[in-house]
N, C-alpha and C positions, 0 to 999 in steps of 0.2 A: 755626716749630716750637715747641711748648710746652716749657717746662722740666719735668723730672721732679722730683716732690716727693721729699724725703729718705726718706719712709716708703714709697716705691713697692715693691710686691711684684714682684720680678724674675721673668720667666717665660721662661727659656731654651728650653724645649721649643716654645713657640709662636713664638719668634723664629726657631728653625730651620725651622719650617714656612713662615714668611714669606721666609726666605732662598731657598726653592725657587721663588719667583715668577720666571717667565721672561717672561711677557707681562702678565697682569692678575691682581691679587689683590683679594679682597673680604673685608673684616672686617665682618660684619653681625650686629648684636644690638641689643636695646632700650637705652634710656638706662641708664647706670650700670654697664655691663659692662666698662668700661675699654678701649674701642676706641681712643680717642685716645692714651691712655698706652701701649698696646701698640705702636702704630705709631711713636710717638716713641721708645720704648725700642729698637725695631728700627732706626730711622734713626740713632740715636745710636751703636749698636753697630757700624754699617757704616762710620763714619768711621775713617780718612781714605780707605779704599779707594773709597768711592762717596759722591757728594754727593746730597742729597735736596732737592728743591724742594717746599715744603710750602704747600698752599692750604687755608685754613680757609673753607669756603663758608658763606654766609648767604643770606637771602631776596633781597637786592639782586642776587645773582649770577644771578638768573633773566633779567636783562638781558644778552644776549650780549656787549655791549661791556665791562661790568664783569667778567663771567666771564673773558674773554680777557685783560683788563688784569691780573687777579689771577694768572692762570697765567703770563703773561710776566714779571710782576714777581718771582714766586717763582723762576723760572728764572734771571733776571738776578742774583739774590743768590747763586747757586752759584759758588764759586771755580773749579770745573772748566770753566766757560764763559768763554772769553777775551773781552776788551773788543771785539775785532774781529769776534766771532761774529755771524752774521746774527740769531741769537736776540736779541741785545741791540740791534743797529742797525736791524733790519728790512730788507726787500728793498731793494736799491739804496743802503743806508746812510742812508736818509731817515727812519728810524723807522717804527713800525707805525701804520697808519691805522686806528684803532679804529672809525671810522665805517663801515668795511666789515665789521666783526665780525658774524658770523651768516651771511655769504655763504659758499658752498662754497669759493671760491678763497682766502678768508682762512685757513680751517683747513688747506687744502692747502699754503699758503705756510709756516705754522708747522711742519707735518710735514717739509717739505723742509729747513727750517732746523735742526730737531732731528737730521735724518739726517747733517748735516755735522759733528756733534760728535765729537771724538777720544776722549772718555772717557764711560762710561755715567753717566747721571743718572736717579735714580728720582723720579717725580712722585707725590705723595700728595694725593689729593682727599678731605679729611675733611668729615664731615657732609653727605654727598651727598644725604641725604633732604630737604635744604632746596631742592633744585632740583625744580621741578614744571612750569615752562613748557616747551612743546614745543620752542621754539628752543634753550634752554639744554641740554635733554636730548639734542637732536639733535647739538649741537656736541660734547658729551661722547662720544657714540657714535661720531662721526666721528673724534675725536681718538684713541680706542682702536683704531679700525679702520686709520687711516693712519699712526700714529706708528711710528718705526723700532724694531727689537728692542732697540736700545741704551738705550731709555727705557722701562723697565717702569713700570706704573702700579699703585698701591695705593689702593683705595677704602675709605673708612670710612662706614658708613651704618646707620641704624636699621631700614630696610626695604630690600627688594630693589629696586634702581633699574630702571626700565623702559627699559633701553638695549641690549637684545639680548644680554645676557651668556650666555643659554642656548645661543647658537651656539658659544661657546668651549668649553663643557663636553665635547662629544664629541671635540674635537680635543686635549683635555688642556692647553689654554692658560689655564685658569682655576683658581686656587688659592683655596679658601674656608675661612674660619674663622667659625663661627657660635656661637650662644649656648651650645650644649652644650660647646664647647671653651673658651669664655671664662669659664665659671663657675670660681671658685676651688675647688680641692679642699681637703680638710680640713687638710692640711699648710700650704697657702698661706694659708688662713683663719687658722690659728694664728700664722703669721708676721705677717700684717697686724695682728692683735690685739696681739702682742708689741711691734710697732713703736710702738703707741699706749700701751704700758705696761700692758696688760690681760693678766692671767694667769687662765686658767680651768681647772678640773678637766676631765678627758676627758669625763665625762658632761655637764658644762655646755657644753663646746664642741660636743658632738654635738647638744644641744638647739638651740643657736643656729644651728648649720649647717642643721638641718632647717627652722628657721623662715625662713631666708634662701635656702636651696637654693644656696648659693655665690654669691649675687648680691653683687658687690663693694661697691656703694654701700650696700646694706643692712648689710653687715658694718661698713662705715666709720661708719654712723650708730650702730650698737651700740657700736663702740669709742669713739666720741666721748662717748656717754652713760655708759659704764661708767668711773667714776672710782675711785680707791683706796678711798673710803669707801662705795661703792655696795653695796647689798644685791643680790648677783648673782642669787640665787634669785628674789627679788621682781621684779627687773628682767626676768628671762627669762619669768616667768609673765605679765607684762603687756606685753611688747614685741610690737608688732604694727604693721600698716600704719596704724593709727589714731593712732599717736604723731605729735605735731604736725609735727616736722621731716620724718619719713618721709612723712606724708600730703601735706604741701606739695609734696614732690619728686615723689611718684607722680602727683598731680593735674596739676602743672605740666609735668612732663617725659614722662609716660607716658599718662595717660588723656585729656588734652586733645587729643591728636592722633588720637583714635579717633572714629568716628561715634557720635552720641548713642544710636542704636538698639543698637549693639554694646555700649556701656557698660551700657545698661539690661539687656541679656541677661546680661551677666556679673554684674551686681548681683543679679538674680533667681536665678541659679544658684549664687551664693556660699554658699548654705546647705548645699551638698553637698560631701562630700569628693571624690567622683568624679562626673562628669557624662556619662552616656550620652546620645547624641544624642536618643533618644526622650524621655528625661526632660527635656532642655532644651526640647524642643517643648512638653511638658506644662506646664512652669513658666513659660515665656515667652509661650506662645500663638502662637509664630512657626513656621511650617512650614519656614522656611529656617534654623532654628537650627543644624542640623548644618553647613550651608555656612558660616555666620558663624564658628562655632568652628574649623572647618578652616582658614578664611582667616586667623583670628587666630593659629592655631598655626604657620602657614607664615610669617607676617609678623612675629611678635613672640614674646617668651618669656612673655607673660601667660598663655597656655594651652599645656598640654603634653599629648601623648597619654599615656594611662595604662593600664597592664595589658595583657593579651593580647587582650581583646575589641576588635574594630575599632569605631571611632566612639565611644570613651570618652576623656574629657579630664579634666584637673584644673587648677585655677587656681594661679598662683604664690602661696605662703602669705601674703606681706605684702600683695599686691594683694587677695587674698581677704578678709583681715581688715579692710582699709579698706572694701571694698564692703559687707561684712556690717555694719559699723558704720553706714555710710550708710543701709543698708536699715532698720535699727532706728530711726535718727533720723527717717526720712521717715514711718514709720507703725508704730505698736506692734502693729497687727493683721496687717500685711503678711507678716512672717516666719512667723507662726502658720499662715496659710492656705497658704503655700508648703510648710511642714513637713508639714501634713496631706496635701497632694497628693503630696508625695514619699513619705510613709509608705505610702500606699495603692498608689502605683506600684511601690515596691520589694516590697511584700507580694505583689502579683499576679505579680511577676516571680520569686518564690521566693527572695527574699533577706531572710529574716526578721530577721536581726540589724540590717541597715541600716534596715529598716522600723521596728524597735524604737527605734533611736536617734532617728529623726525624730519618732516618736510621743511620745517623752519630751520632746523639745525643743519640741513644739507645746503642751505643758502642757494637754492635753485629756484628761481622765480617761477619758471615754467611748471616745475613739479608742485610748488606751493599753490599755484592757481588751480592746477588740476585737482589737488587734494581738497582745497576749499570748495571747489565747485561740487564735488561729490559728497563732501562731509558736512556742508553747511546745514542742511535740513536735519540730518541725524543729530548734530550738535545742538541745534535749536530745540528740538523736541525733548532732549535730555536735560536742557537747562544749562548747557555749557556755553552760554553766550559770551561770557567774559573771555574765555579762551579763544573763542572764534574772533572776537574783536581784536585781541592781541595778535593773532595770526594775520588778520587783514591789515593791521598797521605794519606788520613785517613785510607784507607784499608790496608796500609803497604805492607808486603811481599806477601800477597795473590795475588796481581796484577801480580808480576813477574812469578808466577807459572801458571797463567791462560792466554792462548793465546787470548781469547775474551777480557779480561780486558786490556791486553797489547795493543791490537789493538785499543780499545777505547781510551787508553791513547795516542797512536800515533796520532790518528785523532784529539783529543782535543788539543794536543801540536801543531800540524800543523795549525789548525785554529787560534791558538793564535800567530802564527808567529815564534814559537820556533822549527825550522826545525831540529837542531841537536837532541833535545830530542825526536822528532817524529821518526827520523831514528833509534835511539837507542831502543825505545820501539817496533818499527816494527821488528827489528832484534831479539829482545827477543821473540816476538810472533812466529817468524819463527823457532826458536830453540825448542819451545814447541808445534809446530804444530802437531796435531794428524794425524795418518796414514789415517783414514777414518773420515774426519771432518764432523760435521753436516751441514745441508744446511744453517743455519743461519750464522755459522762461515765462511762458504765458501763465502756467500754473503758479509760479512764484509770485508773479504780478497779482494774480487773483488773491492769493493769501495775504499779500501786503495790503491790498485794497480792502478786502472784506473783513479780515480778522484784526489787522492792526490799524485800520483806518488811515493808511497812508495814501490818500486819494490823489496825491500828485503823480502817482504812477499811471493810473487810469487805463491800464491795459487788461485788467482781469475780467473774467466773465461776470456778468451781473448775477444777482441772486436767483433769477429765474432761468438762467441760461444752462445749457448742458455742460457736463464736465469738459474742461478744455483739453483733457488728455484721455479721450474715450478708450484708447487702446490699453491704457494702464501699464504699458510695457516700460515707458520711459521714466515713470515715477516709482520710487521705492515705497515700501509700506509706510514709512514715516511721513513722506510728503502726501501720500493719499489720505492718511488720517488727518493731517493738518489741513488739507484742503476741505475735508468734510466739515471740520469744525468752522472753517472760514465761511463756507456756504451757510451753515446754521446761524452763525453770528450775523451774517448779512440779512438773512430772512427775519431774524428777530429785530434787527435795527430798523429795517425798512418795512416792517409788516404794518398792515392796517389793523385796527383794533378788533375786527371781527375775524381775523385769520385764525385758522386751526393750527396749533403748534404741536399737536400730538406726534406727527411724523418727525418733526425736528427733535422732539424729546427721545424718540426711539433711536434715531441715528446717534445722538449724543450719548445715550446709555451704552450703546455698542462701543463707541470710541473710548469712553471712560474705562470700560472693561479691558479693551485692547491695550490702552496706554498703561494701565496698572500692571497687566501681565508682562508687558515688554520692558517695563522700567523707564518709560518716557515720562519723566516726572513733570517737566514743564508743560508738555502737552496735556498731562493729567490735570494740572492746575487750570489750564485754559479750558479744557472740556468740562471740568467741574463748575467753573465759573459760568460758562455759557449754558450749561444744563440748569444751573440755579436761575439764571435769567429766563430760560424757557419755562421752568416750573412756575416762576412768578407770573409770566404771561398767561399760563394755564390755570392760575389761581390755586396752585397746589403748594400751600405754604409750608407744609411739612417737608416735602421734597426740596423746596426752595432753601429752607433752612439747613437741611442735611447736606446738600451739595456745597452751599456757601461755607459751611463749617469745615468740611473736608478741604476746600480750597484754601481757606484762611490758615488752617493748621499746617498744610503743606508749605505754603509760602513763608510762614514764620519759621518753620523748622529748617528750610533751605536758604534762608536769608534773601528771599526774592520779594520783599515787602514793597519795593519801589516799582515792581513790574505792573503794567496796566491791568493784567489779569488779577493780580493780588488786590489792587485798589478797587476793582470792580466787585470782587468777592466781598470786600468790606462794605460796599454800598448795599449789596443784596442782604448780607448778614445783619446790617444795622436796620434795614427796612423790615426784616423779619422780626427783629427785636421790638420795633415800633408796633407791629401788628400784634405782638404778644403783650403789649402794654408795658414794655420795659424801656422807657425812654432813656433811663440812666445808662444802660448798656449801649444803646444806640449812639448816644452822645459820646461815650468814652471811645467807642470804635472809630468814629469819624474824626474826632479831635486828634487822635493818635495818628490817623492816616493823612490828614490834611497837609502837614509839613512835608510829607514825602511826595505830595502831588503838585508841587509848585510848578514843575515843568510839564505836567501831564496835559493831554489834550483838553480843550474847553468843556466838552460834554462830560468828561469824567470828573473834572473839578466841580462842574455844575451839579452833578448827581451827589457828590459828597456834601456840598453846601446845602442842597435841598434836604437831605436827611438830617443834617445838623440843625437847620432851622426848624424842621418839623419836630425834632426831639426837644429843642428848647421851648417851643410852643406847648408841647404836651406837658412839660415840667412847670408850666405857668409863667415862663419868661416870654410873654407875648411880644413885648417891644423888641427884645433882642432877637427873637425868632423871626419877626417880620423884617427886621433889618438884614438878617442873614439871607433870608429868602429873596429879598429884593437884590441883594448883592449877587446871588446865584444867577439871577436873570441877566444881570450886567455881564457876568463872566461868560455866559453862554452866547450872548449876542445873537448873531444870525446863524450860528452853527446848529447842526442837527442834534437831537437828543432822543433817548428812548421814550416811548409812550408812558411807561410807569413812572419814570423820573419827572417828566413834565406834569403828569397828573398829581403826583405826590406834592411837588412844589406848589402848584396852583391851589390845591385844596387846603394845604397847610397855610399858605399866605392868606387865603380868603378867611380861614378860621381866625388867625391872629388879628387880621384887620378888623373883623367884626367885633371881636372881644375888646379891642381898643376903641371901637366906635368910629373907625376910619372907613366909612362905607365907600368913599370914592376909591380908596386903595383896593378894597375888596372887588369893586366892579372892574378895576383895571386888571387885576389878576385874572378875573373870569374872561375878560376880553382877550387877554394874552393867551390863555389856554385855548380858547376857541380859534384864535388865529393860527396856533401851532398844530392843533390836533384835529380840527374839524369837528364832527359830531361824535361825542363820546358820552358814556354814562356819567362821567364826572361833571361834564358841563351841565347836563340835566339836573344833577344833584345840586350844584351850586346855584342854578337858576331857581330851583324850588326853594332853597334856603333864602335866596334874595326875595322871593315872593312872600315867604312867611314873615320876614323882617318888615316888608312893606305892607303887610296886612292883606295880601292877595292870596288867602288860604285856598280858595277854590282853584285858582290857577296853579298853585303849588301842588294841590292834590292831583290834578290832571297830568302835570309834568311827572310827578312821582309814579303815577300809574304806568306811563310809558316805560319807565325805568324798571320797575319791579316785575312787569310782565315779560321782561327779557327781550323786548323789541330793540333795545339799544345796548350793544356790548360795552363792557367796562374795561378799563386798563388796570384797576386795582381790585384785589379780592375783598377789600373792605367796603367798597362803594355800595353794593346791594344791601349789606347789613345796615349801613348808615341810612339808606333810603327807607328801609323797613322801620327803623326806629323813628324817623321823621314822620312816616305815615301813622305810626302808633301815637305820636304826640298830637298830630292833627285830629285823630279820631277821639282821643281823650278830651281835647278841647271842645269837640263837637258833641260830646256826651254819648258817643257810640262805643260803649264798653266792649261789645262783641267784636267790632272791627279792630278796636285797639288791641284786644287780646290776641286776635288772629295775627295781626301785624307783628306783635311782640314775639309770638311763637315762631313766625317765619324768620324773624331776625335772629333768634337764638339758634334755630335749625341751620340757617346759613352760616352763622359763626362757628358752630360745631363742625360743620362739613369742611370749612376752610381753616379751622384752628385760628380764628381771628377774634381777639378780645378788645382791641383798641377802641372800636366805636362805642363801647359801653363806658369808657372812661368819662366821656363828656355828656352822658345821658342827663337830661335836665330834671328838675323837680316834678315836672308833669308826668314823666314816664317812670320815675323811680318807685313810687308807691305801687304801681301795677307790677313792676318787675319783682318787688319784694313779696307781693301777694302770690304771684304765680310761681316764683322760683326761690322763695325764702322758706319753703317747707323743709321738714326734716329729711325728706328723701333726696333732695337735690342740692343740699348745702355744699357738697364738694364736687359738683360737676362744673362744666364751663359756665352755666348761668349763675351758679353759686359764686364762682370767682368773679364773674361780672358784677355781682352785687357788691362784693368787697371793693372792687376797683371803682365802682360808681358811688362809693360812700359819700353821702352828702353831709349837711350840717346836722349835728346831733341835737340841735335845739336846746342844749343845756341839760338834756335828760341824763347824759353820762355822769354829770355832776350829782344827780339825785341818787344814783346807784353807788353803793360802797364798792371798794376794790374787790372784795370777796363776791359780792353780788354780780359784779361785772364778769368775774371768772366763771361763775355758775351760768350766767346768761350765754356766754360764748361757748359753753359746753352743751347747751340745750339742743342745737341742731345736729348733734353727733349720733342720736339714737341710743346713746348710753342710758342705762337705767339710773335711777337716783342712787342706788347702791354703788354702781360703778363710778358715778361722778364723785361720790363721797370717797371712794378708795383712791381715785386719782388725785383729789385735793387733800387726802389724808385728814379728813374730818369725819365726824359721825354722820350717818344718814339723816338723823333728826335735825342736825345743823343745816344740812342741805335743804331739807324740806322747809325749814324756817326761812332760808334765803329765797327759795322759790316763791313762797307765799308773799314775801315782801316785794319781790320783783313784780308779781302779778298786780299787787296793790298800786305800786308806783307807776306802772305802765297802763293801768286801767284795763287789764285783760283778764280772761278767766280760764285760759288753757295754755299749754306749752306751745302749741303751734302758733297761737295768736301772739305770744310773747316773742317768738322768733321773728314773725312777720313785722311786728312793730319795731323790733330791734333793727332789722334791715332797713325799714322805712326811715328811721331816724338816725342812721349811721352809727348805731351802737355796736355793730358786728365788724367794724373795720379792721380789727386785729385778728380775726379768726384765721385768715389765710394770708400768706405772703403773696403779693401780686404775681410773682413769677413762678409760683409753685404749679407744677403740672397736675393734671387730674390723676388722683392716686390710682395705681394699678392694683391688680389682685394681690392681696397679702400685704399691701402697704398700710401704714398706720393712718387712721382717719380720726384720730383724737385731736379735736380742734385746739385744745390747750397745748398739747405737745407740738402741733404744727405752729401755733403762735410763738411758742418759746423758740422753736427752731428758726422761724423767720426772724425773730429778734436777734438771735445769735448770728445769723447770716448777715444781717444789716450791720452789726457791730464789726464783723470781720471784713466786710466789703472794702472799706478804705485801705486796710492792710493789703488785701489782695490786689487792689489797683496799684 
């Protein structure tokens, strides 16, 4: 039995597996996986309860006489076997006649002798792969079949021995440990390196572990080479199977035992990270390549199954690097031809990124251009724009001379957030644009123009034109889907305010579903973002929020936060937060995105600044908001922008200017919007507000009537709600309570339909009492109007100081429809105490009923803590306890800074 080295990595879990051996155990793995050390560690740990007879087999043991001589000698060295045992003396005490070894009766006599032992003895046959003669293998099989249960046998072998072990598996008599269990895990690898005095950072350890895949001897080679003064990074970058010591071991202990044809197959497929069977056939010219790989996978650890696709393999990294080095040494042109074949195979199989890698390694400019031309769109829709840009850089000057490649470079740069590079590449494509471009090139120009806004190309079809590739034959499904999104984006960007966008939404919904099913992640991001903009144009705030949330989550998860589509999703999501009266969330989103938009196109930076300024204004920072909104207009300059972005910026700027008393600035903002958008509902709303400020109430009423009648379409879903609230205010001032109530009901109905709460935030003291009277009752306290009351909380006029803390708690529970007994149970006081508090509240507020107390509480801002502003309308089964909701809202507010 070999002695264990001092730096042996102990493996107690595997020892416990071996302890479960009742009949036969097999430790099977290629060279260097520590089979012998594991068996020796197990045998050493079993002393003194059990003796182990250790037989180290070699090629001489193919002679049955030498085999049995080694087995009997090993048994005779066991202290558990007494001197008088037949195992030592042989039958009749005359010793063993080894000339009879190989005959059936000889093995039977050994089995009888072992059955007479008083104590169990384990027999280890190590390096069983050395036996290949039929006689020796037959004797091993006979020994396993006839030996008594008191003599378990452990086998160590590099390959599966042909001795009929498969018959033991169904009976549960065979315990197996194979390569996957013998690999060192990361912790064990670190222990091995530490024992050699090597300390690596976690990232360095991870790199070394990936290079060796836990192969113990590979880690030992690395540990030996890594001295205290070694440049670790340099060593890891060059460590491979081609290292002299590693190569000698691999050739002598691993590859020499394989058939020449199998090694040649592995060498030719070593250019691949993964090896599908069909590709192995292509590269090797062998129809049986799949059978050879499968056989190697079952017999050794040189080849492993890879991924979920059946029939796909990968080589052990160190073995692969050795074979790849040999391939380059044998012929400088051999690897090139193999890479060319692999590139074409992967391209035909719809794996553009892998095809691109092989084309780049082939160093064939013509092939690289061919692959890029076919793979560009598939790579873009998958979000592999960084790899595409790298390949384009590898192509060198060929890209500048080809408009297709220049356009592909422009689109990849734009997806990466590198707008200046995208514009430069697009202009280069424009200079090389052919007089009669092919349909595919025209389609790519359309995508660049309409979806990416690279107008310097100028050859795409306009938003109202027909599909530039009507045959559909020249475009793949990825390009067709991208072209659909491009057309939709152009229609939204160039639309008039009264355009119907329902058709655009239907197209985008189909593209979203297709992109999700096909795994086109970046196209999914673009289609979600465009669908969010379409929903916003259709005043569908719920769908707007949903699509933008999906897009933002996808961009964050994939690291695409600098992509224009991701930044546009932030704009839409922040706008949705504004409409939900959550300016804190809106401001957080845009402030995080603005540094990533430094090189973005002007209209995108304008949109971000517009939302930022509107959110700051909603939070009460009117001066800062006005400054940001004015800066947004400077950034936009003469560039185009979306209707919703323009309307949001102008209305927010008008509001901030009015609140600061800067009426000249307010008029300037109104004129700017009219000059950019023409006739929109937002312009009418701002003119009506200007008339109210100027005392021209009748003119304001007439202007508002045109707006609320639907004669003028709007860009923002909140505009009509704001107009109805302004109508309500004018009616209250005129003493027309009926008209005021009707206008308020219309405003609430429109807000509920579009899930818009923001207009109620700035409702004035004229409308607030009416809002409290109509929607402060017990039945609607937790609907959207109820939330609107909370958000529109005004000055409490000091009444909250009149109420005690406990009275305040009771008042906030009165809208809940809970009985006084239930309120008492919730507050953990007696019902009489609650009744006392209720009588005190009535007296202090000057009311005589629970309903009147709730209404007065809303009118004077005493209910402002009842609901968190961002809480949704409770669904069926949700808690409607106002105190519980208030406490939850308080807890959320405390946690919010930590979450941010």
